[in-house]
C-alpha positions in Angstrom: 0.1 0.0 0.1 1.5 3.3 -1.1 1.4 6.7 0.4 0.8 9.9 -1.3 1.7 13.4 -0.2 0.3 16.6 -1.9 1.9 19.8 -1.4 -0.3 22.8 -2.7 1.8 25.9 -2.7 -0.7 28.9 -3.0 1.8 31.3 -4.6 1.8 34.7 -2.8 -0.3 33.6 0.2 0.8 35.3 3.5 -0.9 35.2 6.9 0.7 38.2 8.6 4.0 40.2 8.6 6.8 38.2 9.9 9.2 39.6 12.7 11.6 40.7 10.1 9.1 42.3 7.8 10.3 45.7 8.8 13.6 44.9 7.2 11.8 44.4 3.9 9.5 47.4 4.0 6.4 45.1 4.7 5.2 46.0 8.2 1.5 45.7 8.2 1.2 43.2 5.2 -1.3 40.3 5.9 -2.5 38.9 2.6 -5.1 36.6 4.1 -6.8 39.0 6.5 -6.3 42.3 4.4 -8.0 40.6 1.6 -10.9 39.5 3.6 -11.4 43.0 5.0 -11.2 44.6 1.6 -14.0 42.4 0.2 -16.1 42.4 3.4 -15.3 38.8 4.6 -14.3 35.7 3.0 -16.6 32.5 2.7 -14.3 29.4 2.5 -16.3 26.6 4.4 -14.1 23.9 3.7 -10.8 25.8 4.6 -12.6 27.2 7.6 -13.3 23.6 9.0 -9.7 22.6 8.4 -8.7 25.5 10.4 -7.6 28.4 8.2 -9.4 30.9 10.5 -7.0 30.0 13.3 -4.1 31.5 11.4 -5.3 35.3 11.7 -8.0 37.5 12.6 -10.0 36.7 9.2 -13.4 38.6 8.6 -15.9 35.9 7.7 -13.9 32.9 9.0 -14.2 31.5 12.5 -11.3 30.3 14.4 -12.7 26.8 15.0 -12.0 25.2 18.3 -11.2 21.7 16.8 -9.8 22.1 13.4 -9.9 18.9 11.1 -6.3 19.7 10.0 -3.1 20.4 11.8 -2.7 24.1 11.4 0.2 26.5 11.9 2.5 29.3 10.4 5.9 29.1 8.8 8.6 31.8 9.2 11.1 31.9 6.5 14.7 31.5 7.2 16.0 32.4 3.6 17.1 35.9 2.7 14.7 37.4 0.4 11.0 37.1 -0.3 10.8 35.4 -3.9 9.4 32.4 -5.7 12.8 30.7 -5.9 13.9 31.3 -2.4 10.5 30.3 -0.9 10.0 27.0 -2.9 13.6 26.0 -2.3 13.3 26.3 1.5 9.9 24.2 1.4 12.1 21.6 -0.2 14.8 21.8 2.4 17.1 24.2 1.1 17.8 27.5 2.8 19.3 30.5 0.8 21.5 32.5 3.2 22.9 35.0 0.6 20.2 36.8 -1.3 20.1 36.9 -5.0 21.0 40.1 -6.6 18.3 42.6 -7.5 18.4 45.6 -9.8 15.9 48.1 -8.9 17.4 50.7 -11.0 17.8 48.5 -14.1 20.6 46.2 -15.4 24.1 47.5 -16.0 25.0 48.6 -19.4 27.6 46.0 -19.7 25.2 43.1 -18.9 22.5 44.6 -21.4 25.0 45.3 -24.2 26.4 41.5 -24.0 22.9 40.2 -24.0 22.0 42.2 -27.1 25.1 41.1 -29.0 24.8 37.3 -27.9 21.2 37.2 -28.6 21.5 39.0 -32.0 18.7 41.5 -31.2 18.6 45.1 -32.4 18.5 46.3 -28.7 16.0 46.3 -25.8 13.2 48.5 -24.6 12.6 49.3 -21.0 15.3 48.1 -18.7 13.7 49.2 -15.2 11.6 47.9 -12.6 7.9 47.6 -13.7 4.5 45.8 -13.7 4.6 43.4 -16.4 1.0 44.3 -17.6 1.8 47.9 -17.4 5.1 47.8 -19.3 3.7 45.9 -22.3 0.7 48.4 -22.5 3.5 51.2 -22.5 6.1 49.7 -24.9 4.2 46.9 -26.7 3.6 49.1 -29.8 7.2 50.2 -30.0 8.3 46.6 -29.5 6.2 45.8 -32.7 7.7 48.7 -34.7 11.3 48.1 -33.8 11.5 44.4 -33.0 13.4 45.0 -29.8 12.2 42.9 -26.8 11.1 44.5 -23.6 13.6 44.0 -20.7 12.4 44.8 -17.0 12.9 43.7 -13.5 10.9 43.9 -10.1 11.6 43.7 -6.3 12.7 40.2 -7.1 15.8 39.0 -8.7 14.3 38.5 -12.1 15.6 39.3 -15.6 12.2 39.4 -17.4 12.0 39.5 -21.2 8.6 40.2 -22.8 8.0 39.8 -26.5 5.0 39.2 -28.8 4.3 35.6 -29.6 3.9 36.0 -33.4 5.7 39.2 -34.4 8.8 38.3 -32.3 8.3 34.4 -32.1 7.8 32.3 -29.1 10.5 29.9 -29.7 12.8 32.9 -30.6 11.8 34.4 -27.1 12.7 31.1 -25.3 16.0 31.0 -27.2 17.2 34.5 -26.1 16.1 33.8 -22.5 18.4 30.7 -22.5 21.1 33.0 -23.7 20.4 35.4 -21.0 20.3 32.6 -18.3 23.8 31.5 -19.2 24.9 35.3 -19.2 23.4 36.3 -15.9 24.6 33.3 -13.7 27.7 35.2 -12.6 25.4 38.1 -11.6 23.6 35.8 -9.3 20.2 36.6 -10.7 17.5 34.1 -9.5 15.4 33.8 -12.6 15.2 34.8 -16.2 11.6 34.9 -17.3 10.1 34.7 -20.6 6.9 36.8 -20.7 5.1 36.2 -24.1 2.2 38.3 -25.0 -0.4 38.9 -27.8 -2.5 41.6 -29.1 -1.9 45.2 -30.7 -2.2 48.8 -29.9 -5.6 49.1 -30.8 -7.2 45.9 -29.2 -4.8 46.1 -26.4 -1.8 43.6 -25.3 -2.4 40.6 -23.1 0.3 38.1 -21.6 -0.3 34.5 -22.4 0.1 31.4 -20.2 3.2 30.3 -22.2 5.6 31.9 -19.7 8.7 30.1 -18.9 11.2 30.3 -16.0 14.9 29.7 -16.1 16.1 29.2 -12.5 19.6 28.7 -11.1 20.5 25.0 -10.5 19.6 24.5 -6.9 21.6 22.5 -4.3 20.4 19.2 -3.1 16.7 19.3 -1.8 14.0 16.8 -0.8 12.9 16.0 -4.3 16.4 14.7 -5.1 16.1 12.5 -2.0 12.6 11.2 -2.8 13.5 10.7 -6.4 16.4 8.5 -5.4 14.5 6.6 -2.8 11.9 5.4 -5.4 9.2 7.8 -4.7 7.3 9.2 -7.8 7.9 12.9 -7.9 5.3 14.8 -9.9 5.2 18.5 -10.6 2.4 20.7 -11.5 2.6 24.2 -12.6 5.8 26.0 -12.6 7.5 23.7 -10.0 9.5 22.2 -12.9 11.0 25.4 -13.9 11.8 26.5 -10.3 13.9 23.3 -9.7 15.4 23.2 -13.0 13.7 20.0 -14.2 15.7 17.9 -11.7 14.4 14.9 -10.1 11.1 14.7 -11.4 9.2 11.5 -12.6 6.4 13.3 -14.1 5.3 16.8 -14.7 2.4 19.1 -16.0 3.4 22.7 -16.9 0.0 24.4 -16.2 -0.5 28.0 -16.5 -3.4 28.7 -14.1 -5.0 27.7 -10.8 -7.9 25.7 -12.4 -5.7 23.5 -14.8 -3.3 23.0 -12.0 -5.9 21.7 -9.5 -7.4 19.5 -12.1 -3.9 18.0 -13.0 -3.1 17.4 -9.3 -6.5 15.5 -8.9 -5.8 13.5 -11.9 -2.2 12.7 -10.8 -3.6 11.8 -7.5 -6.1 9.4 -8.9 -3.4 7.8 -11.1 -1.2 7.1 -8.3 -3.3 4.9 -6.2 -1.2 2.1 -4.6 2.1 4.0 -5.2 4.6 6.2 -3.2 4.1 9.6 -4.9 4.9 13.3 -3.9 2.8 15.8 -5.9 4.2 19.3 -5.8 1.8 21.9 -7.2 2.2 25.6 -7.6 -0.9 27.7 -7.8 0.3 30.7 -9.7 -2.9 32.8 -10.1 -3.0 34.2 -6.5 0.5 36.0 -7.0 0.6 36.6 -10.8 -3.0 37.7 -11.5 -4.1 39.1 -8.2 -1.4 39.8 -5.7 1.0 41.7 -8.0 -1.9 43.6 -9.7 -3.3 44.5 -6.3 -6.7 43.1 -6.9 -8.2 41.9 -3.6 -11.6 40.9 -5.1 -9.8 38.7 -7.7 -7.6 37.3 -4.9 -10.6 36.5 -2.7 -12.3 34.8 -5.9 -9.3 32.5 -6.3 -9.5 31.4 -2.8 -13.3 30.6 -3.1 -12.4 28.4 -6.2 -9.8 26.7 -4.3 -12.2 26.0 -1.2 -14.7 24.7 -3.8 -12.3 22.4 -5.3 -10.8 21.1 -2.1 -13.3 18.4 -1.3 -12.6 16.6 -4.5 -8.9 16.3 -3.4 -9.8 15.3 0.3 -12.3 12.7 -1.2 -9.4 10.9 -3.1 -7.1 10.7 -0.1 -6.5 7.1 1.3 -6.0 6.7 5.0 -2.3 7.2 4.9 -2.2 10.0 2.6 -1.6 13.7 3.3 -2.4 17.0 1.7 -0.4 20.1 2.6 -1.4 23.8 1.9 1.3 26.3 2.2 2.9 29.1 0.4 6.4 30.7 -0.8 5.9 34.2 0.3 3.3 36.8 0.8 1.7 39.2 -1.9 -0.8 41.3 -0.1 -3.2 42.8 -2.7 -4.0 45.7 -0.5 -0.4 46.7 0.2 1.6 49.6 -1.4 3.5 48.8 -4.4 3.3 45.5 -6.4 6.0 43.4 -5.0 5.9 40.3 -2.8 5.4 40.9 1.0 7.6 39.2 3.7 5.0 37.2 5.7 4.3 34.1 7.7 2.9 31.5 5.2 0.2 28.9 6.2 0.8 25.3 7.0 -2.6 23.3 6.9 -1.8 19.7 6.9 -4.7 17.2 6.6 -4.6 13.3 6.5 -7.4 10.8 7.4 -5.2 9.5 10.3 -3.3 12.7 11.1 -5.7 14.5 13.3 -6.1 18.0 13.9 -4.5 20.5 16.1 -2.2 23.5 16.6 1.3 23.4 15.1 2.2 26.9 16.3 4.8 29.1 14.7 7.5 27.0 12.8 10.8 28.3 12.6 11.4 27.6 8.9 9.7 26.5 5.7 11.9 23.5 5.5 9.7 22.1 8.2 7.5 21.0 5.1 10.7 19.1 3.5 11.2 17.4 6.9 7.6 16.2 7.2 7.5 15.1 3.6 10.5 13.0 4.2 9.3 11.7 7.4 6.0 10.6 5.6 7.9 8.2 3.5 10.1 6.9 6.4 13.1 8.8 5.3 15.5 10.6 7.6 15.3 14.3 7.2 18.6 14.6 8.6 20.2 13.8 5.1 19.4 17.4 4.4 21.4 19.9 6.4 18.8 22.6 6.2 15.7 20.3 6.7 13.7 21.6 9.6 11.3 19.7 12.2 8.8 17.3 11.1 5.3 17.6 12.4 4.3 14.0 11.4 5.4 12.5 14.8 4.2 15.5 16.6 1.3 14.6 18.9 -2.0 16.3 18.3 -2.8 18.5 21.4 
C-alpha cells in the first residue's frame, strides 16, 4: 500500500507580517486578513473547517475550536521574499545569501552583452515595472522596432517580454536561454520569458506560455525522494523552479484551475504508489497579488475552497495534503511586489488528526515532514527543519 503526499503552494499567500518584515518594508502586510477586510469577509467553508481561520483574524472565517487539520504558520529563514527562495526552502534548501536585485535596471555592460549574444536590435525598458503595465507602455514600440522588452521587479528577475507571433515564441525562449547563461555570474535568481499577444488598438495581453529559467539549486528533498523510489510529480511552474531535476512526471500548467485538475488526476493515477505531488497555484500571485486586486484574490480562494473536497475525497488513510505558500503578496499593500510574511501550513490526513502546530521556525519543516511521511530521515538534508508528522496532536 503506497502513500501519497500532495503539497499545494498557493503562490503569494501570506498570513501576517513576519518579525523581520520591517527590514523589507512590509510591516502591516497580511495577505489573508487584509484581503478579507477589503472584500467584506471571506466565505471558505472547507478551509474554515480545516482551520484556516485560526491563522489570523479573518473577517468571515471563524477560528474553529477543533480544526480538522493540523494548522500552523511558517517563518522563512532564507534571505529574500521571492518564488525561488520560498520554494527551495519548502524543499529543504535555505538561501542564506540573497540573490542580486536591480531596482534601477541592469548595468549597461550586461545589457550590451545580452543584445550582442542574442543577436537582437536592442532592448526597450530596462527598469523595474509591472509586467502588464510595461507591455501596455512599450508594446507598440516593440512591434515597430523588433526590440524585446526588458524589465525587473523587487525580486531577482531578468524578465523579457515579446510578442508571440511578431517576435516568435521559440525565439523568445532561445534568447532567454542565452540570458540565463549570461546572468549566472550576476547571481540573478530567474530569467523569465513573458510572451504576449495583441496590438495597440485591441490592447496587449500576456499569455500562459511563460517560462522560468532558474539557477540550479543545491540538494533538496525532491532529490532524496526520487533517489528513494518515490514518484515525484510537478504541477505548474515547479519544474522550472527546480530546473527540471528529480521529477518523474510533470504538467506545466499556467493557471489555478488547470493545476488543480492536473493535481487531482495525478492523485487518482497514483493509487497504490508512493508519490509526492508538488503543485504551484500561480494565479494568487500573478493575476491578483501583483496587480493589487483583492476581489480577484478572494475569488481565487473561493475556487480553491470549492475544489478542495475533490482532493480530500481521493485521499486514502495514509495520505496527506499540505497547503502552504512561498511568500506573501498582499493585494491591499503599497507597490506591486511580494510581501515578507508568515505563510500557512494546513496539513490534513485521514489518520493525522487536527491541532495547533504553532509558529514554525522555517519553511523547511515541510521538507522534513514530507521525508518523514515516506519513512526517510530528514537529517540527510542539512537545512531540513522539524517534522510535524510525529508530533502529537494536542
